[in-house]
C-alpha positions, 0 to 999 in steps of 0.5 A, a space after each residue: 499500499 502506498 505510504 505518505 507524510 501526513 499534517 495531523 490535525 485530530 479531532 474527535 470525531 470521524 469523518 467519511 470519505 466523501 463527508 465534507 466537513 467545516 471548522 473554524 481554525 484559529 490555533 497558530 498550528 493549525 492556522 500553520 496547516 491550514 496555509 500551507 495546506 492552501 498553498 501546497 494544495 496537499 491534504 492533511 490528516 484527522 486522527 481520531 482522539 478519543 481519550 488519546 490520539 487512535 490509529 486511524 484517521 480521515 484524509 482531507 482536502 481543503 475546499 475552499 477558504 470562506 473567510 479570513 479575520 484579521 489576526 489569521 483565523 479562518 472558516 475554512 470548507 474542506 472534504 474527506 478523500 478517504 481513510 488511512 492508517 497511523 505508521 507513526 505520530 510526530 508530535 511536531 513535524 519536521 520544523 513545524 508548529 502541528 504534528 505529522 507522521 507516515 499514513 498508509 491509506 485504506 481501499 475501499 472494497 465496493 463488494 456489496 449485494 443488492 439484497 444487503 443493500 436494500 434490508 440495509 435501505 428498509 431498516 433505515 427507512 424504518 429508524 428514520 420513520 421511528 425518531 421522527 426524521 423523514 423530511 430531513 433525512 431521505 435514505 432513497 438519495 443514499 447512496 452508500 454507508 457511509 453517507 447512512 452513517 452518522 444519520 442512525 444514531 453511531 456512538 464516536 465508537 462505532 462510526 471509530 469501527 466504521 472506518 477501518 473496514 475497507 469492505 462497504 459490505 462489511 459496512 452494511 453488515 455493521 449498520 444492518 445488525 446496529 439497527 436491528 440491536 436499535 431498533 426494538 428498544 427505540 421501539 420500546 421508548 417510544 409505547 413509554 413516551 406514549 404509556 407516560 402520555 396516557 397517565 392522568 388521562 381519562 381512559 377508555 377500556 371496553 369491557 372484560 367478557 367472561 
């Protein structure tokens, strides 16, 4: 696999390939990092931070500097171009304020079946209806597991697991398993909310015949 040296911008989040991420840049080290990425047209890495710097992350390109402030701060649009495994972490890249390290890019293998994708979308639609998000999230517009992942209630740990998976089939099955567990729990919670709403109200019950 191809390896490269990337400047690092650790964050407590997972960005999936194809995802846009908007960032406000204010620390001197990251102002330096982003300015270099813009001038040299190079990418940077977001290693996932969860109590410590983890081994996997997202490779990002700067799409646009939306606003530049007088003190050098910036609002930027970035886009994830792929996932990587970190081979080493330098607290400061040579001669720089920011961190960096060698990475190994993770290939994205598109190998799912139509039946698997149909099942995932069916479960996703059921979940979206349960949480009353039909207007905000149109599952029919989604084309892969990455587009669905942030929308369907995965934890940071689960998103990190998905980031490491090179196979679309593996990611889809992971989400199918997640929703098979989540949907019954959400149904029970919705039922509990309805029972709570009914408390204190006059209720009509048909008489029982013995």
